C-alpha positions in Angstrom: -1.2 -11.0 30.9 1.5 -8.9 32.5 2.6 -5.6 31.0 6.0 -6.7 29.8 4.5 -9.5 27.5 1.9 -7.0 26.2 4.9 -4.5 25.3 6.6 -7.6 23.6 3.4 -8.6 21.9 2.9 -5.3 20.5 6.3 -4.7 19.2 6.2 -7.9 17.0 4.1 -6.8 14.3 6.0 -3.4 13.6 9.3 -5.4 14.0 7.9 -7.6 11.3 6.9 -4.7 9.0 10.4 -3.3 9.7 11.9 -6.4 8.5 9.7 -6.3 5.3 10.8 -2.8 4.5 14.6 -3.9 5.0 13.8 -6.8 2.5 12.4 -4.7 0.0 15.4 -2.3 0.1 17.8 -5.1 0.3 16.2 -6.6 -3.2 16.0 -3.0 -4.9 20.1 -2.7 -3.9 20.7 -6.2 -5.5 19.1 -5.1 -8.5 21.6 -2.4 -8.7 24.4 -4.7 -8.1 25.0 -3.4 -4.4 25.8 -6.1 -1.7 23.7 -6.1 1.2 22.6 -8.6 3.9 20.0 -8.6 6.6 21.2 -9.0 10.2 19.9 -9.4 13.7 16.4 -10.9 12.6 15.9 -8.7 9.9 16.0 -5.6 12.0 19.1 -4.0 10.3 20.6 -4.1 6.9 24.3 -4.3 6.2 25.4 -2.4 3.0 28.8 -3.1 1.8 31.0 -0.6 0.0 32.2 -1.9 -3.4 35.7 -0.7 -3.2 35.8 -2.1 0.5 35.9 -0.1 3.6 33.3 0.1 6.5 30.0 -1.1 5.6 26.6 1.1 6.1 24.3 0.0 8.7 20.7 0.8 7.7 17.6 0.9 10.1 14.1 1.5 9.8 13.4 4.3 12.0 11.0 7.2 13.1 8.1 4.8 13.6 8.8 3.2 10.4 8.6 6.4 8.2 12.3 6.2 7.0 15.1 4.3 6.4 18.1 6.0 8.2 22.0 5.3 8.2 25.0 7.3 9.4 23.7 7.9 12.8 20.3 8.9 11.4 21.8 11.9 9.7 21.0 10.5 6.4 17.4 8.9 5.7 14.8 8.3 2.9 11.1 7.6 3.3 10.4 4.0 3.4 7.5 4.4 1.1 10.1 4.9 -1.7 12.4 1.9 -1.4 13.5 2.2 -5.2 14.6 5.6 -4.5 16.3 4.7 -1.1 18.3 2.1 -3.0 19.6 4.5 -5.5 20.8 7.1 -2.6 22.5 4.4 -0.9 24.0 2.9 -4.0 25.4 6.3 -4.6 26.2 6.9 -1.2 28.3 3.7 -0.8 29.9 4.2 -4.1 31.8 7.3 -2.6 
């Protein structure tokens, strides 16, 4: 197997895990009444602002350790999707 295929194979489990993390966050946001949708093969979560305006793009970064948004200036541990949903709901409500 060539090195490119090996690298792709190695990245799929992490992407699947990141996608699952974003699904959990989306579900928590839905429970708070925040509209969010998965995009690009579950690699990013688009969180809509309730009053309109530009949405917030949320990624899983730092090796899967954090949800991050606002060019990674804002982040919250992926181990706490409920807390991340609360922080994001407050953030998009501004």
